[in-house]
Steps between C-alpha positions, in 0.01 A plus 500: 500500500200312347267663754638851443267595207198415718640709785571791265151479353345500845711794607421690180128468577557626851688805365191611315268507799482700819460370851805274514608395849829654614676582823506877557706551812815712529824316452733453793785745522733221611632191329250226428571161648417190291336328798257787564137388445355610165291819524122473500318606183254786487253613236613800297247596230624623166233762428233685693178399323320821592761766435743325268782610726798269485614377837873450568607226260762232534787725602776306663523697821157368596502187290474150638431151387183414306229270627691180428527196727767556761828339402784423737799733482829318524765675704825556313792271568867583457591744226602216269157333523223761472139414578291363212245737347134475604392586145631650178624402159733214598442202725853508643771760544786501253768735629830488312748736658418813689467586866177400677388762753209289620120518497347849468142610545355570153241759395397687183429857393370661183427844352176678602322673213301815577231396250403209726404727791218740588362686799601807698826662392824625652788697350797298379796726585852522361812566707451879461145465638345578162192298413566246225134406480195448717451122516267259676597459863499121456754535216727713718472251785620223269771690315648641822565139607599361161732788418392545137178527304355594163284810452202494265700736275752219447785656696663320792544629853764364736610564857702821544518558877324421825405739782344752259282716722290603201415143395206294629564237763575150371302300757682169459846653550408802715706722269436796270635411154589729209554375146682577176309494173713303255514451127300187423733403213802497731321365806198303374481303827645755739838562657676278751735573786795496259356798312448289189184362345357184653386201294217251567616146584861620527499763778475394863493714814735399780634612835831646385658412835454137393528511120677798332334685214595383149556144625392220265281248683403149393176367652458137389132487597430745214710311244244365252203707622296650210570864420135557402166318534526371143833332581673655201834482680645371825701695755866413560490576873738797472431844651685822586479685834392844376255622761429536871176503699408651833376158612760290323723419794739218579460171312222627271489520120231701318455414131379770260240350266378821338147369436229399745417190295863387522498563874199270521655235273836488676341514843306188406810315375751619761281617790599805700656448843580132437871570450739483202871420472734795435823425310765763425785482248325234294654444155144454372438873546798643314268625225274680751804667656610617156181706465622749762 
């Protein structure tokens, strides 16, 4: 833990600048295998210097590992002896009770904000094909993958239905998505698959054929990871399955960070696609379960 402040400081600097190196390839629709080779990195700029148009940011459905030295990924052993983490807040796993499902592919997603985007516009439609607002096409192309976003007015929009003939095409999912405009006080971060509000650093998206909604999940690799760049508090490793994703399939967990800077921070500490240990029925997460 002595080196963690230096790592946080370095990551905080990287959050403030564009041009970070990330993988930007679509996620596999099948289960990730721990022995698969790590994906290759690709340059994804943060801002267009000429037009100021924001390019797709670190959304989880196209998010990969940062430009860090390749680290070996240890294949999981029997359920009673999960693989050690490649990074995170603790140097060794400490699982007391609970049921270990195994090693899942890990990614992150956050909440696109309309104010960060510019360029040509498209109509953001509701389920009755009424226009909520004309927004930048790049904003629509992010929010139709993420599922929720914040309008410049402060209100939140969240997924209502797919296959809306009146809605623009979402190129990364090949679907036409309509949205609901929600009360920002009730749904400040959007609405999950349960119909309730989602919460940064608590909500995760899952394949509900593998992990049911409203399940409390302990992920030991996140136990002790800072909850913000200033390290004001540490995470307890507990999450709730409250969301789904069109590309979250099989042994895949998608952590909702809420903020782009937290996506960057956590992706540096627990890199995407390296694998994390999923534990159900952990007594550590009784408090998280009580929030439902």
